[in-house]
Every structure is written in C-alpha cells, then in structure tokens.
TIKOLSE-957267 format. One record per residue: x, z, y of N, C-alpha, C in turn. Coordinates in steps of 0.05 Angstrom, whole numbers, plus 5000, padded with zeros to 4 digits. Atoms other than C-alpha are relative to their C-alpha. Example, Ala and Ser with C-alpha at 12.3 -4.5 7.8 and 13.67 -1.06 7.14 Angstrom:
501850004976524651564910501850005024498449994976527351434979498550145022
REM end
This chain:
497650075006532590742957501050244988498249785020536991122906501850115017497449804990541891682934502549924988498150035013546891472886500349644987500150245009549190712870501949894988498050085016552890342827501549705010498750164987558089862849498449695002501550255000554289272829497150055014502950004985547489542854500649965027498749984967552089642930499849675003499550324990553888932927496249865004502550174993546088682915498750105022501649924973543289182973500949835021499850044979548288903016499649655006500450245004548088152993497049965012503749974989539788273007500449985033500549954977541088563072501249755019499550144993544387953088498749725001501050165003539887523068500349734975499450105027541887262994498550004978501850005020535687512959498349865000502850194995530787022991501449694991500150195017529386392952500249785036499450084982532285862997497949735006501950194990527885433042499649654985499550285007525684663012501149915027499650214971526684383090500950245021499049784984530884913131500649835025499850044977529084843203500550235017499849844983529385213276498550254985501149765005524785843251502350084978498149925010529385923191502350095007497949944983535385903230500550245018499449714983533986383279499050234987500249835017530986783216502650104990497349925012537786823189501650125024498949924988541086933252500150295003500849764993536787483267500850244982499549745019538887883200502649985003497749934992545887773212500450075028500449924977545387933283502549855022498050224986551387493312500849814979498250265005554686813297502549965009498349964996561386833294501149685005499050264985565186213334503049984990497650095001571285893310501249765001499150284993575285223326500849834975499250225014577885033264497949884983502350125018574684473229500449804981498450205025577984203171497650024983503050055014570884323130498049995015501450014969566484523186500950265011499949834983565984923234498750244997501749875016564885583220497050165008503049934989558285813260498549864986502150145010555585233214499050064973500049895016557485553155498050204986502349855009553686193144497449944998502750005005546985873149499849804977499950165029548985363097500250174979499849825021550785893058496650104990502849804998543886303065498249754993502950134998539385683070499949704988499650325011542385073037499949805022500150194972542184403074498750005019501450064981540284353141500949845024500550154979539984003197502550055027498849884977546284193239499249935036501450004975543883863303497950165005502449814984538284313301501550365010499649714992542984973310501949885030498750114976546784483364498450015027500850064973540884483405498350375003500649674988539085263396502950095017498349854984546085553411502349795020498950034987549685033447498349845029501750054973543684873496500749625001500450335001542584113478497549955007503150094990536783853521499249644982500550245020532483223503502649835003498050234996537082533491503350205003497349884997543383083486500450145027499549894968543283273562500750265000499249705008546383963572496950135019501549814980541684533600501350285003498149724997542785203629497550234989502149735011536685683599501149914978500650075031536685783520500050234988500549755022535686383468502350064992497949845004543386483459502149945022497250024983549186653498502450044978497249945014556586733477501150225015498649844988559987373484502050164966498749845015564487843445498850264984501849905016559888123400501150114967498049965022565288143342501749885011498150094983570287643359497749775021501950164992567287023392496849984995501850135032560186963372496849975026502250054988553286673386497950265000501349775001548587223400497349895020502550004981540987323436500550005023499049874972540987293506498850235012501949744994535987843509502050194989497649815000542488253484501250035017498249984976546288143542500250265011499549714988545188863572500450124975499249775021547389163502503449955009497250075001554088913524501250025024498849934967555089183594501850204999498149715005559089793570503149924979497850155000564189273540501449795019499550174978564288803593501550205029499749814984565189403642503050114981497449905012571389653594502549815000497750264998574388933596500449995033499250044971574388983668501550165014498149724991577589743672501749964983496450055009583489503632500749675006497950224996584488773654498849915030500650144971581788763729500150225013498249794981585189413758500549895028499250144990587989313822502849945002497850144999594289183799500349804984500350205023592288703742501249665002499950224998593287993740498149885013502350134983586887833763499750175029499549904974587688223825502349805012498450144987593887923836499449675002500350384993590887183831496649995014502150004997584987373864498949735021501050224981585186713914499449824968501050215027584786293841497150164988502849895005578686723824497349925023502550124987574686633884500049745009500650324997575685893888499649974970501750125026573285853816496650135000502349954998567186273833498549875024501550114978565385873894498949714993500250215014566385293851497249964982501849985024561385463796497350115014501749974986557185723852498749815019501450284989555785073890500449774979500850275017556484653833498150004969501049935029553384973771501549984986498750015026555184973704502449714999498050255000562284613695500950004977497749975029567184413632502050035027496550004987574784613651500249805008498750194995575783893660499949925026502050044979570683803714502150145030498449884975574084393756502849855011497150094994581184153743499849745012500350144986579183493765498749985028500249924982576383793825501350085019496849914999582784173838501449785011498150244994587483493838498649895019499950144980583183233886499050185021499249804969582383763941502750075006498049954983589283863932501050295008500249735004588884583914503850045025497049924995594585023949502650124985496949975012601985233935498850214971500349895025597985733883499249934985501950165023594185253845502050094971498550025025596485273771497050084977502149955021591485113717500550154979499349815018593385543665498850255016501749724987591786123715497449905008502950014992584785813728498149994968501949945026583085853652500650194995500049705008585586533645497450125017502049984978580986643712497450034981502450045022575286383669498850174977499449855021577286713610498150325009500149704991577187433643496950025019502050004988570987273686498150034983501450035018567687133626499250324985499549675006569687793592499150215019501349814985566988173649497149985003502750004998560787913647499149855031499650214979561187483710498549695000500650295006560686873685498950014965500950085023557286633625500549724988500050205017557786083572497049814998502050235004552385483590499649794985499950205027553885103528502349924998497750195002558284633507499149734991500750305002559783863500503150094977498050035029563283773428500350265002500649745005566284423427501250085027499249974971568784443503498050185010502649824987565385033540498749925030500850064977561084973601499550265014501049774987561285543644499250005028501750054982557685783704500050374999500549704993555386433738498750034984502149885016551786933695497050015010501449974986546386923740498149744988501650265010544886163724499749854971500550015027544986273653498350274982501249785004541886993645497550075016502349904994535287163655500350315023500849734978534487673728500450204985500249725006531488223689502250094983498649975018536588193637503150125016497949984991542588153685499850335014500449754981539888753727498650274978500849685011538289273665501750024981498249875016544389523635499750184980500849845018544089913575502050305000498249744994547890623578501349974978498350085019553790583527499250164980500449895031551291093478497649964990501950125000544990823485500249654977498850205007547990133468501250034972498349915008552690403425498950094967502349855022547390793372497649734996501850165008542390123374502449774987498550245010548689673352500950094971499349905031550590173294497049934981502550035007543190103280499749724989500350295012542989433273502749924979498249995023549489393235499750094973500949835023546889863187497649854984501850155001540689463182501149764979499850285017544888783166501950094981498049995025550489133118498150054984501749855016544689503084500750184987498649725003549089983058503350005006497850074987555590093090502350365009499249764993561090693106501049925028499449984974563190883180501649755005498550214989568390333185498949734993501450265000564389793163497249965029501249974981559089993214501249965030497850014976565090063269500649694996498150274999567689403256497549815001501150394992561288883253499049975026500250124976560688923324502750145016497249854995567989233332500050215025500449824985566189853364502850214997496949855001573590223371499450285000500449764997570390863380499450144977500149995028570091243319497750255003500849794997567591903347496749835012502850164992560791483383499149914969501150185033559591083318499550274981501249805015559191753275497950135013502549884980554592053336497649934993502350175000550691503333498549944965501149965022550391533254498050184998502149775005547792253258497249985012502350044988542892063310498149904975501950235013539991443265499550214974501349845020540292043204497550105007501749804994536792523240496949865006502350184999531791943256498649874977501550125017530091743192500749674995498950305009533491053189502649894983497450035013539891213157499650234980499749825025540891613087502349964989497250015016547091853061499849904969501150095037547991572986503549984992497849985014554391562941500849704988499950325013557290862916502250054982497550015011561490812861501949894999498150124993568090722868500850045028499849914966567890862944500450285002498949714995572791392951501849995020498150024975577991603003500850284987497549905020583691972965497850114982501849925026579692382913497050035002503250014991573092452951499549765002500850315000567991982953498949945026500150094977567691593013497149995016503449944984561391793067499349744996501050255004556991173062496550105007502349984991550191033087497849794991501450275007543890613066497649995028501550014978539690353119495950024990502050025013531990463106497349754994501650345007529889703104501149934987498550235012534789563059498050044969502750015018531489352992503249914972498950085022535089292911499449904982501550095016533188722883501749974979499749975037534688642802502449835005497550204998539088022813499949895029499050154981541987612863500349664986498950255011541786902845500949825025499550144986545686442888503449944997497450085004552186012886501949785021499650114978555285802946502650045016496949944981562385762999498950175022500749764977562486293051502949935014497249994981566486183117501450215005498549734994572386713125497950135025502349834975567686943188496750014992502449905016561587113141500350225005500049655008559187833146501050094981500249965026559287863075503150074991496949915005567687833079500450005029498549954986569287833145502150305005498749754996571688563146501350054974498750005026576688563094500950224979500749735016576989213077497450134980502650065004569189073063500549994974500050175026570688563015501350094980498149885026575888882971498450254985501749845017570889502964497849914990503150105005564989162954500649814973498450155018568288642913501849954987497750055014574388762892502049665008498450214987576788132936502349995015497450004992583288122959499649745028500250274983583087593024500950015024498550054971586987353080500149745000500950295004585486713108503249915010496750125000593286273111499849865021499850124979591685953170502649985014497449904979596686373208502150054982497249945016601586443149501349704999499150195004607286033152499649774975500750175032605985393107500950064977498849915026611385503059499750264983500249805004609086173044496450074986503650075007601186013031499950084972500749915026598786332962497849734989502350045002591985992963498949665013499950214985591985423015499250085040500849954965590585293090497250145010502449864987583485513098498350044977501849975022580385743036497750135000502449875002573685923029499650154972500849865021570886502989497349844983501950155013565786262936498650274981501649775009559986722918498349834981502250055022556086662849498550204998501949845012550387112845500850255011499749824981552287792867503850015002497550044995560387662862502049825019497650254990566087302891501749944988498150065023569086902838502549925004497650145006574186572867499749895036500750224976575486072929500749724996498950254989577085392953500749975024499650134977580685042998499049715012502050265004575784553020502149855035499950184965576983913081498949724995501950284999573183343097501349815006498050274996576682733092497249775011502750194990570782333138500349795000499050295002574681643138498749934969500850075022573781723062497350044982503049855008566482073056500950204975498749785026570682523009500350305007500649745003569983252996502850094987497749985016577383452984500450324988499449755004578484062939503050005005496449945000586184232960500850204991500149815016585284822918498650094990501449865011582085292870500250214991499749645013581985972848498950214985501749885012578986412802500350355009499149765006578587122805500450174978500149905028579687662751497149944981501749935017574387612695497449865008502750154992569087072720498349954980501150195022563986852671500449744996498950315011564586302623498249835015502050274993559385852653500250025036499449994970562286002732500649695012499850264989565285302732498349755013502750164991558684912727498550125028501049944972555985402780500949945029497750104985562085252820499249735010499750375003561584452815496849945016503050094992553484522836500150085038499449954975555884932900501749815023498750224979561284372923499049725002501350234995556483842905498350025029501949894981552084162952501349985025498549934969557184293008501349725006498250234998559983593007497349815013502850024991552483313008498850065027500549944971551283713072501249935019498250194973557283373116499549824991500750235009554482743083503149904989498250155018560382633038499449894977500250125027559982232982500649994978498449905020565182442935501550165003497649764997569482942917502249934986496950005016576683022893501450284991499649715009579683592860502850004997496650005001587883762870500050084974498749895028592184002812500450265006498349724988593784622856498250264994501849835005590085242828499550034968501049935023588385622766496349964992502950145006580885362777499749735002501250214989581684662793499949834967501550165026581684422715498150054982503549925006575784792699498049785015501150144982572984462759499449754998500150285018574783742733498849944982501050055026572683872667496949935006502850055003565683982687498749815020499950334980565983452744501149784988497550165019568882912705499549705020500150294990565682362760501150095031498449924968570382762817502749834994497350045001577282382830502550244998497949815007583582762822502249945025498650064986589382792870502050305000498149865006595883172872499850205021500349824983597783832905499749905029499550134974597483642983501750055016498149854985602383643031499150265019501249814983602684283073498649985020501350094966597984253132501850215014498149974983601284443196499450335003500649754990602285173219498649995026502149944981595985353264501050075029499349944973597385363335498350185004501949754995594885993358501450115036497949944974598985963431497049935019
REM end
C-alpha cells in the first residue's frame, strides 16, 4: 500500500474495505450475508421503518436484492416455521450503538459491560434502589426462559405484584441488566425483543472467558482499522465507540509495531496546518475504480461517523428525524446516495406499501456531480423499490435533484412536496 494517498484513492481504499469493490452476487444468500457482516464487524439496529429498518439496508447496499427473511433467520433467531429459538450465531450489544454482532465476540465486550455496571449499578444507583424489581425479573427469566416484555407485564398483572410494581421500572431494569451483560437478547418477534439470562443465550465457554480491557481494545481497534481500510485515530475510536483516546493510540502503536498498521498521509486530511495522522491496514487494497450505485442507511459504517463522512466525501450529513419538522432542510430520513466512489446526493425515501409505491419525498445533489448521475441514481431507486416489493416510484417536487430524476424516469409518477412527517418521539 502507498504511504501517500490522494483523497479519491483514500475513498476507494475505504469503500473496498467495506465490500464495495466486490461484484454483487447473482443470488445473495446466507453465506454472502455472513461475509458482509464479517467485513463490517457489526450491523447497527434502528427502529425507524420509513423505507426499511436500518439493519437490512447495508447488506442491500453491498450485495443487491437479497431475501430479508434470510437475515431474520440469522440475527432474529427464527427457527423452522418462524418459531423462536435460543441459540444463534449473533447476539445484540452496544458495539457501536445497539448492534448485531457475532456471539463469539461476547467476551470482547466484558470491559464495556463492567464499565456500565460501575457507572449505573453502584450501591446508590437506581439499580440498587430497585433491587426488588431486578430480583423479580431475574427470577422470571430463570424460571420461564426467554420472554418478551409483554409476557413479563402480563405475568406481573396476574400475580398482583406489590406496591413497588411499575412497568417502566421493569423495562429499565431489563435494559440495565442487558447493558451489564447479565441479560441477553434471545431474538425478536417483529421488532420486540425477547430477553433471557445471558447463560441461556451465550455458550458457557464464552461467558466464562472475559477478555482483559487492553487486549479487547487492541482487538477492536485492529478490526476497526481493517473495516475502515484507511483511518484517523478518531475514526478507529468511533467505530466501536471507544472513548479512551489514550487506549486507542496505545493499541494503534502496538499494531504498527506488529506490522498490521502503517502510517499514511491522505491529501486534505489536516489538523490545523499539519497533516492529520492516519493509518492503513495491511490487508487494505486500492482498487482502480469502485463501480457502485446505491443508497446507504444513515447507520452504514461508511457514513455513520459524520466527521469521517465529511473528511472522505465532503459530505455534511445529519439525519433530520430529530430536527423539528419545520426546520428540516432535506427531509425526514434522507439516505445518502453512493455512485462509484462519491456520495453524490441524498434521497428521502418512504415505502407506501398499500400503494406498492416507493415515494421519493425529496432528492438533492451534492456539488459537482457527473453529468450521467441521474441515470445511475434512477437505477439504484428502481432496485431499491423492487427489493422492497414496490412496483412503482413516485417523485416529489422538493429538492434540486427531483426534476433530473423525473426526466430520466418518465414512467414515475409525480407528487407535490409531502406534508411534514411528525417529529420523532425519542422518549
């Protein structure tokens, strides 16, 4: 690998590390899904379902149209006939935000679980003050196995719990027990979690083999570097949300000494007047070109760290579901659009399933997009619609890219700028 990269070269290295240099398989299946997740390391979960839930989209972006049921069976633990099962290849934890990750990685996160317990589980904490609730929930899971919160609530009402009973308290207890690693997610029904004691989900050898903090951080930095291709220290820290900068830099130095990372200069990556220190992973490749045209979820590793997205792509990105509706510039849930090695714009997509229509609620170009970009984006939109089982596309009048897209998609319907989506309830 070169020791000095132009910005376009750095983009191609980064996208190749994320799997975008690979040709899309003709019929993506479980093997390809596992491979793509392995390259990313984690698959972030988000509950917003305007176009498609976030964890489905990164795999579509890399592999093309696949059967979401295959992913459900991998990460949601659906057995034959859709019945839940307790054992699986993936679990959920806070590896970035809430993410699916390989169950074999559970020991790597013991340092974070211990930090969570130290922060939220001390003798004067809410957790300690509600010990009766915690003990009752623990007993419920021990005696009944994996349960949905609604099942715990139903049992509580039947049992007429004591004056301490409060459903919101139970939900908070479950969340903290999960953060502490005492409870694990044993799957989901729809999007509702099924909680279980960790021992009923994670194999005993993994529960009994915690990894020391410094070793875990070194391994996570190594994985972040491999998944990033080329990265600054802040990129490596954010990938797994490691807040200890000193530990991250110590891990980087260890990996440099071991020959796994090498320093690299990237044009335009600066800190003040000086080059921004960056490193390239020894497995990184620099393809001559990236050939891609697809939408990305806001929680795709390519763009989830906004500082990196701006540094790599010149893309200033914020999702606006948290912005009051009248103040939104681009739409409720705009998705970045990747064409080759550039983020060329953003589209606010919504699946109108009763009408079998993909609604392009707004569309916007970045500065200086190539002349044929609209045609490339049109193909990506049609593929996204077909993947979601939507037969039609309708393009609104909001955004400087909508007229271009309508021109190259003459069969698409048109609609006026949509009414404002409601503010997202984040309580």
